[in-house]
Each structure stands twice: as C-alpha cells, then as structure tokens.
N, C-alpha and C positions, 0 to 999 in steps of 0.2 A: 024079832023085828021091832018090838016096842023098845027094847033096851038100846038097840042100835040107833033108833030114831032120836033118842035123847043124848047121844054122844056129843052133839054140838053144845049141849048145856055144860057137860063136863069140860069140854075144850075151852069154852068161854070162861068158866070158873078158874081153870088153870091159868089162862091168859091174864085175868084180872089179878089173881094171886101173885103171879110173877111180876106184874107191873107194880103192885103195892110193895112187894119185897124190894124191888129195884129202887123205888122211890124212897123207901125207908133207908136203904143202904146209901143212897146218894145224899140224903139229908144228914146222916151221920158223918159222911165224908166231908160235907161242907162245914158242919159244926166243928170237926177236928181242924180243918183248915183255918177257920176264923179264930179258933183258940190259939193256934200257933202264930197267927198274924198279930194277935194282941199281946202275947207274952214275950215275943222275941222278934228281933230284926235280923234278917239274913245277912251274912257277911258279904262285903262288897265283891270279893273275888268269886263268890258263888252267884251273885246277882248279875254281875257285869256280862258274863257270856250269854245269859238268857236275854238280856236287853239287846245285845248285839244281834243275836239270832232272830229275835222277834222284830226289832225295829229296823236296823240298818239293812239287813239282808232282804227285808220285804219292801224297801223303798222302790227299787226299780219296777217291780210288777204293779205296785199300787200307782206309781206315777204314770206308767204306760196305760193302765186301765182307766184312770181318771181322764187322761188326755183324749182317748178315743171316745169315751162316754160323752164328753163335752161336744165333740165334733158330731157324734151320732145324733145327739139332741138337736143340734143346729140343723142337720140335714132333714130330720123328721118333722121339725116344727116350722121350717121356713115357708113351705108351700101353703100351709093353712093360714099363717099370719100374713102372707103376701096377699092372699085373696081378700083379707079384711083391711088391707092397707096399714097393718100394724107391725111391719117387719122390724121397725126400730125398737119395738118392745121385746124383741127376741132375747136380748141380753138379760132382761128381768126374769123371763121364764127359765132360761137355761141355768142361770146362776142360782136362782131360788130353788130349783129342783135339785141342784147339786149340793148346796150347803145344808139343806133340810133333810133330804132323803137319800139320794143316790150316792153321795160321798160317803156318809157313815156306813150305809148298807154294803156298798161295794168294797170298801176297805175291810169291813168285818168279814165279808165272804172270802176275800183273798187271804185274810189272816186265818180263817178256819180251814181253808184248803191247803195253804202252804205251811202254816205253823201248827195249827191244831192237830192235823193228821200226823205230823212229824213227832209232836209231843206224845200222842197216844201210842205210836209205834215204838218210840224210844222207851217209854215207861212199860209198855207191854213186853218188850224184849227183856227188860230188867226183871219183870215179874216171872216170866216163864223160865228164865235162866237162874232164878232164885237170888238175884243180886239184891232185891229189896228185902228178902228174908235175911240175907247176910248183914245188911245194914242194921236191921232190928236186933240181931244177935250181938253185934258190936256195940249196942247201946245208942245208936243214932236213930232218931225218929225219922222215918222216911217221908212223912208229910212235911215236916219242917225243912228237911234237906232237899227234897226233890220237887215238891208241889208248890210250896210257898214262893220260891224264886220265880217259877214259871208263871204263877198267877200274877205276881206283881209286875213282871215284864209285860204281859198282855194288858194289864190294867193301865199301865202308864204309857205304853208305846202306841196303843191304837189311837188315842187322840191326836198324836203327832202324825200318824199315817193318814188319819182322816183329813187333817189340815193339808197334807201334801196332795191327797186325792182331790180335794176341793180346789186347790190352787191350780193344779194341772188341768182339771176339768174346765175351769174358768178360762185358762189360757187356750185350751183346745177349742172351746166354743167361740172365743174372740177371734182366733185365727181363721176359722172356717167362715164365720159370719161376716167379718170385716174384710179380710184379705181375699177370700175365695168368692163369697156371695156379694161383696161390695156394699154392705150395709153401712150407713153413715156412722163413723166411729164416735163422734161426739154424742149423738142421741143414744147409741148403743150403751155407752158407758154411763150417760146421765140417767137413763132409765134403770140400769142396774143399781146405781147408787141410791136411787129413790126407793125402789121396791124391795131391795135386799138389805135388811137391817142387821145390826149386831145381835139382836135376839135370835134371828134365824141361824146365824153362824154358831152361836153359843148352844142353842138347842140341839143342833146336829152333833156338835162335839160332845155334849152331855150324853146323848144317846149312845155314842160310840164307846163311852166308858162302860156302860152296862153290857154292850155287845162283847167287849174284850173280856170282862169278868165271866160272862156266860161261856165263851169259847174256852177259856182256861179251865173252868170248873168241869165242863163236859169232857174235854179232851183228857185231862188228867185223871178223871174218874174212870173213863173207858180204858185207858192204858193201865191204871193202877189195879184194876180188877180183871185184867185179861187172863185168859186161861186157854189151854188146848194147843200149846206150841205155836208154830209158825202160822197156822191157820187162824188161831185166836188173835194173834197180833194183827193180821190183816183185817179181821173183822173189827177189832178195836179201832184201827185207823179209819176204816170206812164208816163205822157207826159214829165216831167222833165228828166227822164232817156233816153227816146227815142230821144228827141231833143238834149240832151247833147251828146249822143253817135254819132248821125249823125254829129253834129257840130265838134266833135273830129276827125272823119274821114275826113271831108272836110278840117279842119285846117291842119291835118297831110299831106294831099296831097299838099296844097299850100305852107306850110312851108317846106316840103321836097324838092319841086322844088326850092324854094328860097335858101335853105341851099346848095343844090347841085350846083346851080349857083355860090354861094359865095365860095364854096370849089374849083370849077374849076377856079375861079378868083385868089384865094390865092395860090393854088397849081396847076399850069397849067400842070405839068407832071403827076400828079395823082399817085396812087399806084395800083398795081396788086395783087389780092389775090392768084392767082394760078401761 
C-alpha cells in the first residue's frame, strides 16, 4: 500500500524526465538547423516548391478566413457601439483588431493546420520508411536538404499571408458595416485611418514572422523524430498542430507585451479609441 501510494511520484518523475529529454533534443535540432542556415543557402529548385506549397496554396483559405472574421467582428460589435452612438468608430475597432491580433494569429493557425501538419506527416513518412536514413548514407545532410527549405518557406511566406488576411478582413468588415448595416462610409474610413497606424500593421506582421518560425520548427521536429509506423506519423501530424497552436498563443502573449511596452516608449501620450 505504501509503495503503491507513491507511484504518482515515479510517474511525475518520468514525465518530467521525458519532457527534459524532449526539450534537449528539440534544442539540438534547432541548433543544427541554425548551423545549416548560416553555412549554406538552399538551392532555388529545392526552395521554390516549398514556397509554393506554403504560400500560394494557402492563399484561398487565409483569404476566406480573413473575410469572414472581418464580417463577424462587424456583426458582434455593431449592437454595442450603436447603443453608445459610436457606430462610425466601428471601422477603427475592426481594423485595429485585425492588423494587431486576429490577422497574424488566424493566418498562423491556418498555416499550422494546413502546412504544419502536412510537413510533419511528410517528414514522418520519410522517417518511418527510412528515406531520411538513406539520405544520410548517401552523404546528404537531411537537416540541410529537408528542414532548411521548409523553415525558410514558412519564415518568408507567413508575413505575406498575414497581409492577405488583414486586407480581406478589412474588406469584409467594410462590406458588412457600410453596405449591409448602412454606416456612413466617410466616417468609417476616417476613423480607421486615424486610429490604425503603420505601427499597428508592422507589429502584426512582425509577430507573424515569429509564428511562422515556430510552426516550421515544431512541425519539422515532430516529423523528423516520428516513429512507430503509420500510427507514429499520425501522432506526429496531430502533435505538430497542437504544439504549434500552443506556441502561437504563448508567443502572442509575450510579443504583445513587448510591443505594448515599445509603443508606450515611442508614443508616451498614446491614443484613445473612444
């Protein structure tokens, strides 16, 4: 009875041990990636398919998501702003929310679900079928050949996808607010221009760069270390999305705090929305 009552301590220790081992392996993986990023540049014919897969093929889902998010924000905010007689300020709220938070986060979430899981599954399949081992035997470094192009594709493409999500969200919010709800177009656009600054747009795009890097690192690591056949590949794809999404939220919190402090330093007076 005494021994069994302390089993949870052993289980906890095993969990902590596994977490530390995984963290160490992930750190080594990231270090190897950065080494190959610094010492060599991937060939264009290797990088281009990844840019197309990550960027071009993600545009439709990102654009559709951005459009409906802009309209949803308009629907949810209109009633409250109308009670205060501030419906013409709706454009400022919608567009500021999009460019600073929802655009980068939603674009990253779509990238994690559509691209991150696919990368993890592809690399996981290559691992369990020993294709990665075959590359090593032939003298080709798998990190350089498989991981670096995918990382660069996510790193460079997600800012463009974020801009697309922002643009379509602004258009969706404008359409529903002005065309459907009948808000005065001039004041809607004027308030948007006054309260949404270039700093807001740039800060959202800057956050998306970190999101893209995190998605690529987590997805490639999960696929690269997959084991257990088809079941392991499925677990790698699922884990890549879950960990990527959690990482996006954590990064969004700390980056948001840093950007807020930077904005307070650059603009001590601040701006008031209402």
